[in-house]
N, C-alpha and C positions, 0 to 999 in steps of 0.2 A: 653347391651354392654358387660356384663361379658363373654359371650360365645366367643366374638371376641378378648378378651385379651390374649396375649401370651407373656410370659416374657423371651423367649429364648435368646434374645439379650441384655436384661437389665443387666447393671453392678451394683453390690451392694458392698458397703464398709461397713463391719461390725466391729465395734470397741468397745471392752469391755475388761477390765482388767481381768474379770473372765472367765476362760477357759470353765467352764461347761455351762455358759450362752451362750457364743459364739457357742459352739457345739450344744446346744439345738435349738437355733435360726437358725443355718445353716441347720439343718435337716428339720425343719419346712418350711423354705423358699424354700429349694430344692424341697420338696414335692409339693409346690405350683407352681413350674415351674421356680423359681428364682435360677438358678443353677450357674450362673457366679458370684461367691461370693469370694471376697478377704477379709480376716479378720486379725485383729491385736489387740494387747492388749496395744498399746502405741500411744501417740499423734504423735510421729515421723512417725509411720507407716501410719497414716492418711495423714500427710503432704506429704509424698512421693507419695501416691496414687493420691492426688489432682494435682500433677504436670505432670501426664501421660496423654497426649492427652488432651481431655476435662474433664478428670476425671470420677468418677463414676456417675451413674444416680441417685442413692440413697445412702445417708449416714445414717446408723443406728448406733447410738453411745450412750454410757453411758456419761451423762453430768458431771460426776465426773472425767472423763479421764484427766490425766495429772494434778491431783490436781485441777481440775476445769478450767484449761487453755483452754479446748475445747470450753468453752463459748465464750471467746474472739476470738478464732480461727474461729468459725462460723460467728461471727460478721465481722471479716476481710474478710472472703469469700464473704459474702453478699455485702460488700463495694468494692468488686473486687480488694482487696489488696493481696489476696492469691488465688492460683489455676487459672484455665482457664474458669470455669463456675460458676459465682456467683448465678446461679438460680437452682442448683441441689436440689433435694428433700431431706429434712432432717427430720429424726425422732429421737427425743431425749428420752432417758430413764432416769428418775430421781428417786433417792433413798432418796431425801431430802424432808422433810415435811414442813420446814419453808417457810412461805409465801414470804419473801424477796428473798430467794434463787430461788423459782419457778418463781417469776416475772423476775429476772435477766436472767433465762434460756429462758423464752419466749421472752424477749426483744432482744435476740441476733439474732433472725430471723429464728428459727426453724419452720418447717411446722406444726409439731405435737409434743407434749410433753406427753409421757406416763409415768404414775407413777408406780413404782415397789412396790411390786411384781406384775408381769403382766402375762397374758396368751399370747402365741404366736399368737392367733387369733386377739388380739388387734393390733399387728404389721401388720398382713396381711390386716386387714380392713383399716388401715391408708394408706397402699400402694395402695389399690384399690381406695380409695377416692382421692388420688393425681392424679390418671389416669382420673377419671370421673369428678371431680369438685374441682380442686385445687384453692385455694383462689388467687385472684390477689394481686400484691405487692403494697405497699404504701411507699412513700419516705418522711421522715421528716429530720430535721437537723442532727439527730444522729441515725436514724433507717432506715434500708432497709429490708423489709421482708413482709410476708403475712399480709393482712389487717384483723384484728380480731375484728374491731369495730362493735358493734351491732347497734349503732345509730350514725348518723353523728353529730359531735360537732359543735355548732354555731361558725362561723368564722374559721373553720378548714376544709374547703372543698378541700382536697388534691386529685388531679387526681390519678386514679389507673392505674397500668401498668400490662397488661397480658404478663407475661414473658415466654420465650421459655421453654418447658417442654420435655426434652429428654426421660424421663420415659414414658410419654404418647405416644410420637411418636413411640417409639420402641414397646410398648405394643400393639399398634393398627396397627402395620405394616406400619407406615407412615414415617419411618426414612429415611432421606436424609441428609447426613453429610454436604454437601455444603450449602443446604438451611438453616440448623440449624445454621451453623457458621455465615451466613449472618444475620439471625434473632437475633442471640446472640449479634453481634456487634451493631445492631440497638437498641436492648433493653438496652444495656449498655450505649449507647449514650443518650437514653431517660432518664435513671436513673440519669446520670451525669447532664443533663440539669435541672432536678428537684432538685438535690442537690444544684446547683447554685441558683435556685429560692428560696429554703428554707433558705439558708444562706444569700441571699440578703434581705429577709424579716427580718431576725434577725438584720442585719446591719441597715436597715431602722428604725426598732423599737428602737434599741439602740441609733441611732442618734437623734430620736425624744425625747427619755427619757433624754439624755444628754442635749439637747437644753432646755428642760423644767427645769431641775434641775439647770443648770448654770444661769438661769434667777432669781433664788432665792438667795438673798444675804446671806452670812454667812453659807451657807450649803455646806458641802463637798461632792464631787461626786467621787465615786470609779468606776473602770472599771468593767463592767459586765462580769461574767464568760463565758458567751456565746461568747464573742469576741474571746477567745482562741479557742473555739470549731469551730467557723466560719473559723478562720485562718487555723486550721488543716484540715477542710473540703475542703478549697480552694486548699491546697497543694495536696489533693488526687484526685481532679477532673481531668478527662482526656479530658476535653474540649479544645478549642483553647487556645494557649499560651497567646494570648492577653487578653482573659477573665481571666485567672488565675492571670496574672500580675496585672490587674486592681483590681481584687477581693482581692488579698493579700494586696495590698496597702491600700485598704479601711479598712481591718481588722486591719492592723498595726496602722492605724490612730486612731482607737477607744480608746485605753487606754490613748492616749495623750490628749484627749479633756476633761481634768479633771481640774477644776479650784476652787479657793477659794477666797473669798473677804478678803483682808487684812485690817489692821487698818486704812489705808488711803483711803478705799473704792475703791481700785483698785483690779481687778481680777488678780490673779497670777496663772500661770501654776503649777500644783502639780507634774506632772510626765513628764518624758522626752520621 
């Protein structure tokens, strides 16, 4: 398939605060046929690029951009809170060696994370892989992005979503803007439905836990932190208004079902 790949129409956003790295990558990408490159050294520059039409097809960025705010930025993009295309291809460049930092970068939803110092060929090989075999997306309560699981976890059989890939369509000469926008809307709807499913599962689990705990005398029950995450997720969902209204009401109810047995053997509500 390599012989059929042409990057003439592919839009690239290159974001790195180091001018020399941007210059080097721009030259290498241009020689590989990726000539439509917009570059910036700031997070604001990336934000502006994401608001133009459907945005770039590929974002190549330093994960320390904006003092690390690029990590939350990418997560917001994946959750469709920023930009027009939550499924753009993302390659992150990391200069951090700490495991916790690397995990946080991966968990924001990047397609690939490349550790610096790097060779330009590493970037090109990732671009090629996103054309030929990009990973499907998975949706959990707080993550939307490529499914990197090597093995399926028991009890965690989350359906996968094959998301629209503008990079692939343009590289293979299959680009149709109208069809892409239609597929984009369909995929966003599918993602939102899965978000509702995930948060509904949290609510059901919390309700069961609260029911069990409140049946134990003299034991105090606190609100589960996931209730706040579920409420936040409900507000973000773009599904029918009736769904959101019902869902938010259930989330708000969770912290209220907290009881304690008093000295007279009566259960008293702890929180309002």
